[in-house]
TORKEVO-632090 format. One record per residue: residue number from 0; x, y, z of N, C-alpha, C in turn; residue in three letters. Coordinates in Angstrom, 2 decimals, always signed. Atoms other than C-alpha are relative to their C-alpha. Layout:
REM TORKEVO-632090
ATOM  num     n_px     n_py     n_pz    ca_px    ca_py    ca_pz     c_px     c_py     c_pz  residuo
ATOM  NUM        X        Y        Z        X        Y        Z        X        Y        Z      ALA
...
END
This chain:
REM TORKEVO-632090
ATOM  num     n_px     n_py     n_pz    ca_px    ca_py    ca_pz     c_px     c_py     c_pz  residuo
ATOM    0    +0.52    +1.31    -0.35   -18.47    +4.42   -21.07    +0.71    -1.10    -0.78      MET
ATOM    1    -0.66    +1.00    +0.84   -16.14    +2.68   -23.49    +0.63    -1.11    +0.82      THR
ATOM    2    -0.65    +1.04    -0.82   -14.05    +0.87   -20.85    -1.03    -0.83    +0.74      ASN
ATOM    3    +1.04    +0.72    -0.72   -17.16    -0.03   -18.91    -0.66    -1.03    -0.90      PHE
ATOM    4    +0.70    +0.90    +0.93   -18.87    -1.56   -21.93    +0.90    -1.04    -0.64      ARG
ATOM    5    -0.88    +0.93    +0.72   -15.85    -3.17   -23.55    +0.84    -0.88    +0.89      THR
ATOM    6    -0.84    +0.79    -0.89   -13.96    -4.44   -20.51    -0.78    -0.52    +1.21      ILE
ATOM    7    +0.63    +0.39    -1.27   -15.97    -4.45   -17.29    -1.21    -0.88    -0.21      ILE
ATOM    8    +1.23    +0.79    +0.19   -19.32    -5.74   -18.56    +0.31    -1.41    -0.51      VAL
ATOM    9    -0.29    +1.37    +0.44   -17.89    -8.69   -20.56    +0.64    -0.87    +1.09      PRO
ATOM   10    -0.64    +0.77    -1.07   -15.70    -9.73   -17.62    -1.00    -0.35    +1.10      GLU
ATOM   11    +1.04    +0.28    -1.00   -18.63    -9.44   -15.22    -0.92    -1.11    -0.48      ALA
ATOM   12    +0.87    +1.04    +0.56   -20.79   -11.56   -17.52    +0.68    -1.37    +0.09      VAL
ATOM   13    -0.74    +1.26    -0.12   -18.08   -14.25   -17.64    -0.04    -0.51    +1.44      LYS
ATOM   14    -0.01    +0.39    -1.41   -17.90   -14.24   -13.85    -1.38    -0.43    +0.48      SER
ATOM   15    +1.38    +0.38    -0.36   -21.69   -14.40   -13.52    -0.30    -1.40    -0.52      ILE
ATOM   16    +0.21    +1.34    +0.55   -21.81   -17.40   -15.84    +0.78    -1.05    +0.79      TYR
ATOM   17    -0.80    +0.92    -0.82   -19.09   -18.98   -13.70    -0.53    -0.08    +1.43      ALA
ATOM   18    +0.66    -0.05    -1.30   -21.33   -18.25   -10.68    +0.96    +0.39    +1.12      GLU
ATOM   19    -0.94    -0.52    -0.99   -18.62   -16.32    -8.84    -0.79    +0.76    +1.07      ASP
ATOM   20    +0.80    -0.64    -1.05   -20.19   -15.38    -5.47    +0.43    +1.44    +0.30      PRO
ATOM   21    -0.44    -1.37    -0.27   -18.06   -12.25    -5.10    -0.59    +0.97    -1.02      THR
ATOM   22    +0.60    -0.85    +1.03   -19.41   -10.88    -8.39    -1.48    +0.20    +0.31      VAL
ATOM   23    +1.41    -0.14    -0.38   -22.98   -11.59    -7.26    -0.16    +1.01    +1.13      PHE
ATOM   24    +0.06    -0.93    -1.13   -22.29    -9.67    -4.04    +0.19    +1.44    -0.48      ALA
ATOM   25    -0.24    -1.35    +0.53   -20.93    -6.67    -5.95    -1.21    +0.48    -0.80      VAL
ATOM   26    +1.18    -0.36    +0.78   -23.88    -6.70    -8.35    -1.15    +0.41    +0.92      VAL
ATOM   27    +1.05    -0.34    -0.96   -26.28    -6.69    -5.40    +0.26    +1.36    +0.66      GLN
ATOM   28    -0.35    -1.28    -0.61   -24.42    -3.77    -3.81    -0.23    +1.15    -0.97      GLN
ATOM   29    +0.21    -1.03    +1.01   -24.48    -1.77    -7.04    -1.50    +0.24    -0.21      VAL
ATOM   30    +1.45    -0.14    +0.14   -28.20    -2.46    -7.44    -0.59    +0.75    +1.19      GLN
ATOM   31    +0.50    -0.68    -1.20   -28.80    -1.30    -3.86    +0.30    +1.49    -0.06      ALA
ATOM   32    -0.34    -1.42    +0.14   -26.96    +1.97    -4.52    -0.91    +0.66    -1.02      VAL
ATOM   33    +0.85    -0.56    +1.05   -28.91    +2.54    -7.73    -1.43    +0.19    +0.51      ALA
ATOM   34    +1.37    -0.08    -0.52   -32.23    +1.82    -6.01    -0.12    +1.10    +1.05      CYS
ATOM   35    +0.06    -1.02    -1.06   -31.43    +4.06    -3.04    +0.05    +1.40    -0.58      SER
ATOM   36    -0.09    -1.31    +0.66   -30.70    +6.91    -5.45    -1.07    +0.18    -1.07      GLN
ATOM   37    +1.07    -0.01    +1.01   -33.71    +6.10    -7.66    +0.56    +0.22    -1.41      LYS
ATOM   38    -0.65    -0.05    +1.31   -31.43    +5.61   -10.67    -0.05    -1.36    -0.65      LEU
ATOM   39    -0.18    +1.27    +0.69   -31.28    +2.96   -13.33    +1.48    -0.35    +0.08      SER
ATOM   40    -1.41    +0.38    -0.01   -28.05    +0.98   -13.50    +0.77    +0.79    -1.05      LEU
ATOM   41    -0.64    -0.79    +1.06   -27.27    +2.82   -16.73    +0.30    +1.42    +0.48      ARG
ATOM   42    -0.20    -1.35    -0.53   -27.76    +6.22   -15.07    +1.11    +0.02    +1.04      GLU
ATOM   43    -1.04    +0.08    -1.02   -25.59    +5.14   -12.16    +1.38    -0.12    -0.65      LEU
ATOM   44    -1.28    +0.17    +0.70   -22.81    +3.98   -14.50    +0.42    +1.29    -0.69      ALA
ATOM   45    -0.32    -1.27    +0.67   -23.01    +7.23   -16.49    +0.41    +1.06    +1.01      GLU
ATOM   46    -0.33    -0.96    -1.05   -22.93    +9.28   -13.29    +1.41    -0.25    +0.53      ASN
ATOM   47    -1.33    +0.35    -0.50   -19.88    +7.42   -11.98    +1.07    +0.34    -1.03      ILE
ATOM   48    -0.97    -0.31    +1.04   -18.11    +7.73   -15.32    +0.23    +1.50    -0.12      GLU
ATOM   49    -0.14    -1.46    +0.07   -18.82   +11.48   -15.43    +0.83    +0.53    +1.16      ALA
ATOM   50    -0.78    -0.43    -1.18   -17.45   +11.90   -11.89    +1.47    -0.38    -0.14      ARG
ATOM   51    -1.38    +0.41    +0.20   -14.34    +9.91   -12.75    +0.70    +0.88    -1.03      LEU
ATOM   52    -0.56    -0.87    +1.02   -13.78   +11.96   -15.89    +0.24    +1.40    +0.57      LEU
ATOM   53    -0.13    -1.31    -0.65   -14.37   +15.17   -13.92    +1.20    +0.01    +0.94      GLU
ATOM   54    -1.13    +0.11    -0.90   -11.90   +14.02   -11.29    +1.31    -0.10    -0.73      GLY
ATOM   55    -1.22    +0.14    +0.81    -9.36   +13.04   -13.94    +0.40    +1.34    -0.59      HIS
ATOM   56    -0.29    -1.31    +0.59    -9.64   +16.42   -15.65    +0.45    +0.98    +1.07      LEU
ATOM   57    -0.38    -0.88    -1.10    -9.44   +18.20   -12.29    +1.42    -0.29    +0.45      THR
ATOM   58    -1.34    +0.39    -0.41    -6.33   +16.25   -11.36    +1.04    +0.49    -1.00      THR
ATOM   59    -0.93    -0.43    +1.03    -4.71   +17.15   -14.67    +0.37    +1.47    +0.14      GLN
ATOM   60    -0.32    -1.42    -0.15    -4.90   +20.87   -13.85    +0.56    +0.31    +1.37      VAL
ATOM   61    -0.67    -0.18    -1.28    -3.37   +20.32   -10.41    -0.90    +0.27    +1.18      GLY
ATOM   62    +0.94    -0.19    -1.10    -6.50   +20.54    -8.26    -0.33    -1.38    +0.58      VAL
ATOM   63    +0.31    +1.26    -0.64    -7.37   +17.83    -5.75    -1.24    -0.64    -0.60      THR
ATOM   64    +1.10    +0.76    +0.57    -9.62   +15.14    -7.19    -1.13    -0.16    +1.02      CYS
ATOM   65    +1.15    +0.18    -0.87   -13.16   +14.94    -5.78    -0.35    -1.47    +0.11      ILE
ATOM   66    +0.43    +1.38    -0.20   -14.68   +11.75    -4.45    -1.06    -0.37    -1.01      SER
ATOM   67    +0.99    +0.49    +0.95   -16.67    +9.66    -6.91    -1.37    -0.08    +0.63      VAL
ATOM   68    +1.28    +0.24    -0.64   -19.38    +9.04    -4.35    -0.53    +1.18    +0.80      PHE
ATOM   69    +0.50    -1.15    -0.73   -19.93   +12.59    -3.07    -1.51    +0.20    -0.16      ASN
ATOM   70    +1.41    -0.23    +0.25   -23.39   +12.64    -4.63    -0.88    -1.16    +0.43      THR
ATOM   71    +0.80    +1.18    -0.37   -24.47    +9.23    -3.35    -0.27    -0.04    +1.45      PHE
END
């Protein structure tokens, strides 16, 4: 979660303060996914990060990477 917390969240907060409508739309979409899966935003972020790490490790051993959203 390091990149998420140190890069993505601060940049999203800056964009929210700037009232960027595209960021608001993405936030609403992420919230909708979390709600539809009955997950907190934290759980959703951890799940996505785990899938990305799993896919990265799988790719490193020469196996096709799985989709991040297979479980959603």
